[in-house]
SERO-4910 file (N, C-alpha, C, O; in steps of 0.05 Angstrom, whole numbers):
BEGIN
 pado doro    nc1    nc2    nc3   cac1   cac2   cac3    cc1    cc2    cc3    oc1    oc2    oc3
  Unk    A    -28    337   -121    -32    311   -109    -34    292   -128    -46    296   -149
  Unk    A    -24    268   -122    -21    244   -138    -42    223   -126    -48    223   -102
  Unk    A    -51    206   -144    -68    183   -135    -61    160   -149    -60    161   -174
  Unk    A    -56    137   -135    -51    112   -148    -67     89   -136    -72     89   -111
  Unk    A    -74     71   -153    -86     48   -147    -66     24   -147    -53     18   -167
  Unk    A    -66     12   -124    -44     -8   -120    -54    -34   -108    -73    -35    -93
  Unk    A    -43    -55   -116    -47    -81   -103    -24    -89    -86     -2    -92    -97
  Unk    A    -27    -93    -62     -5   -101    -43     -8   -132    -37    -30   -140    -30
  Unk    A      9   -148    -39     10   -176    -33     28   -182    -11     52   -179    -15
  Unk    A     18   -190     13     33   -194     38     44   -223     41     30   -242     35
  Unk    A     67   -225     49     79   -252     59     65   -259     85     57   -241     99
  Unk    A     63   -283     91     51   -294    115     59   -280    142     42   -275    159
  Unk    A     83   -276    144     93   -262    171     83   -233    173     84   -223    195
  Unk    A     75   -221    154     65   -192    155     36   -189    152     26   -166    149
  Unk    A     20   -211    153     -9   -210    149    -21   -191    172    -39   -176    166
  Unk    A    -11   -193    195    -23   -178    218    -10   -149    224    -17   -134    242
  Unk    A      9   -144    207     24   -118    211      5    -95    201    -10    -99    182
  Unk    A      8    -73    215     -9    -48    210      3    -31    187      7     -7    190
  Unk    A      8    -44    162     20    -31    142      6     -8    131     18     14    128
  Unk    A    -19    -11    126    -34     12    114    -36     35    136    -35     58    128
  Unk    A    -39     29    160    -38     51    180    -11     66    179    -10     91    181
  Unk    A      8     52    177     35     63    179     41     80    152     55    100    154
  Unk    A     31     72    130     33     90    105     21    117    111     32    138    105
  Unk    A     -3    116    124    -15    144    132      1    160    152      6    183    149
  Unk    A      9    144    173     23    160    194     51    166    186     60    189    191
  Unk    A     65    149    176     94    152    172    101    169    146    121    183    143
  Unk    A     81    166    126     86    179    100     67    200     92     68    212     70
  Unk    A     48    205    111     27    225    102      9    218     80     -2    235     66
  Unk    A      6    192     77    -13    186     53    -40    179     63    -43    171     86
  Unk    A    -61    184     46    -89    177     52    -92    150     35    -86    148     11
  Unk    A   -102    129     50   -105    104     36   -131     96     41   -140     95     64
  Unk    A   -147     88     19   -171     75     19   -170     46      9   -161     42    -14
  Unk    A   -180     25     26   -181      2     17   -205     -4      0   -228      3      8
  Unk    A   -200    -15    -24   -225    -23    -43   -231    -52    -42   -254    -59    -47
  Unk    A   -213    -68    -36   -220    -97    -36   -197   -112    -23   -175   -101    -21
  Unk    A   -200   -134    -15   -178   -151     -4   -187   -178      3   -210   -186      3
  Unk    A   -165   -194     10   -171   -224     17   -148   -228     39   -124   -224     34
  Unk    A   -156   -237     62   -137   -242     83   -142   -269     94   -165   -276     99
  Unk    A   -120   -285     97   -124   -311    108    -95   -314    125    -79   -295    126
  Unk    A    -90   -339    139    -68   -342    153    -42   -340    138    -22   -329    147
  Unk    A    -43   -353    114    -19   -358     98    -18   -339     74      3   -339     61
  Unk    A    -36   -322     67    -36   -304     42    -56   -282     48    -77   -285     60
  Unk    A    -47   -259     37    -65   -237     40    -57   -218     17    -35   -216      8
  Unk    A    -80   -202      8    -73   -178    -12    -95   -160     -7   -116   -167      2
  Unk    A    -89   -134    -14   -107   -113    -13   -104    -94    -37    -82    -89    -45
  Unk    A   -125    -84    -47   -127    -65    -66   -132    -35    -51   -152    -30    -38
  Unk    A   -111    -17    -56   -112      9    -42   -111     31    -65    -99     29    -86
  Unk    A   -125     51    -58   -123     76    -72   -107     94    -52   -118    101    -31
  Unk    A    -84    102    -58    -69    122    -43    -67    150    -53    -65    153    -77
  Unk    A    -68    170    -37    -64    197    -47    -42    210    -30    -39    206     -6
  Unk    A    -28    227    -45     -7    242    -32     12    254    -51      7    251    -75
  Unk    A     33    266    -43     53    275    -63     67    250    -76     69    228    -65
  Unk    A     76    254   -100     90    235   -114    114    226    -97    120    202    -96
  Unk    A    128    244    -85    152    238    -69    142    219    -46    152    197    -42
  Unk    A    122    228    -32    114    213     -8    104    184    -15    110    164     -1
  Unk    A     90    183    -37     81    156    -47    103    139    -54    102    116    -47
  Unk    A    123    149    -68    149    135    -75    163    124    -51    171    101    -50
  Unk    A    166    143    -29    178    135     -5    164    111      9    175     92     20
  Unk    A    136    115      9    118     96     23    121     69      8    126     49     21
  Unk    A    119     68    -17    122     44    -33    150     32    -30    152      7    -31
  Unk    A    170     47    -28    198     35    -24    198     21      2    206     -2      4
  Unk    A    188     34     23    186     25     49    172     -5     50    182    -25     61
  Unk    A    149     -3     36    131    -28     35    147    -49     22    149    -70     35
  Unk    A    158    -48     -1    177    -65    -16    198    -75      1    203    -99      1
  Unk    A    212    -58     15    235    -65     33    226    -87     55    242   -104     63
  Unk    A    200    -84     64    190   -103     84    183   -128     69    178   -148     84
  Unk    A    182   -131     43    179   -159     31    148   -160     19    138   -182     13
  Unk    A    135   -138     17    109   -137      7    113   -132    -23    128   -115    -31
  Unk    A     97   -148    -39     96   -141    -68     77   -121    -74     53   -122    -65
  Unk    A     87    -98    -91     69    -77   -100     64    -78   -130     83    -78   -146
  Unk    A     40    -79   -137     32    -78   -164     16    -51   -171     -5    -46   -159
  Unk    A     26    -33   -188     12    -10   -193     -9    -16   -213     -2    -23   -235
  Unk    A    -36    -13   -207    -58    -18   -223    -63      5   -243    -71      0   -266
  Unk    A    -60     27   -235    -63     53   -250    -54     75   -234    -55     75   -209
  Unk    A    -45     97   -248    -33    121   -236    -53    145   -247    -64    143   -269
  Unk    A    -55    164   -231    -71    189   -241    -60    213   -224    -56    211   -199
  Unk    A    -56    235   -237    -48    259   -225    -73    276   -220    -88    283   -239
  Unk    A    -78    282   -195   -104    299   -190    -96    328   -186   -113    345   -182
***
């Protein structure tokens, strides 16, 4: 299992989208929100995600395709 700490920055049109939920449902990832800031025109969240490297990579590719900026804060193999 791999664990990554990520910062996701959302464009205004995706602020209310269930992105974290979909990462769990569609990609089998466990996501824990550590902090965040949400407003009408800007939002970001720091997540710790766990799963296989392949599933994490697929989930992050999907998030990026939606227009969400992903910053890898640290990676760790568990």
